[in-house]
N, C-alpha and C positions, 0 to 999 in steps of 0.2 A: 504493500500500500504506500510506503514512503517513496517508492520510485516512480509514482505516477506523475508528479510535477516535473521532474527532469525529462521524462520521456515526452510529456506534452510540449515542453519548451523546444526540444529537438525537433518534434514534428512541426511546430509552428515555424521554426527557423528554416526547415527544409521547404515548407510551403511558401514562405516569404522570400526565399533566396532568388527565384527568377524575377520577381518584382523588384528586388533590390538591385539586381544586375541591370534591369531596364532603366531604373531611375539613375543609376550610376552612369550608364551609357548616355542618357540624356544630359547629365551634368557635364560629360566630356564633349558634347556637341559644339560648344563654343570654341573658336579658334585659339583663344588665349587661355584655355583651361589646362590643368595639369592632372597628374594621377591623384593628387590630393582631392580634387573635385570629385573624382570617381569614388574614392573611399568615403568622403563626406556624404555623398548621395546614398551610398549603401548603408552607412551608419544611420542615416535619417530614417530608413525603413526598418533595419534590424535592431536598432538601439532600444527603442521604447519597450518592446515586449521583453527584452532581456533585462532592462532596468526594473520593470515591474516585477519580474520573477525574482530578481536579486533582492529587492526591497521586501517582498513577501517572505522569501526564504530567511533573510536575516532577522525579520520580525518574529517568525516562528521559532527560530533558533534562540533568540534572545529571551522569548517568553518561556521556553522550556528550561533554560538555564536559571531564570528567575524563579520558576516553580520548584526546581531542585534545591535552590538555596533556601527557600522558605520552608520546604519540608524537612530539610536538615536541621533547621533551628528549632523545630517543634519537638 
């Protein structure tokens, strides 16, 4: 059960990767663009789902550690 969230994030990243490549290619369309534009375009698509997962994961981990410290005091 604890492996569901990482598997969902991997599936979401696989699903969003073609869209991220497309956005990155559109970012490279300008004549004065660089590879940095490509990676920023990809990060624009792939970043938010990964950040949401990271925030939720760290919140759950922090909550579990807090519960363990409270149960050890009692």
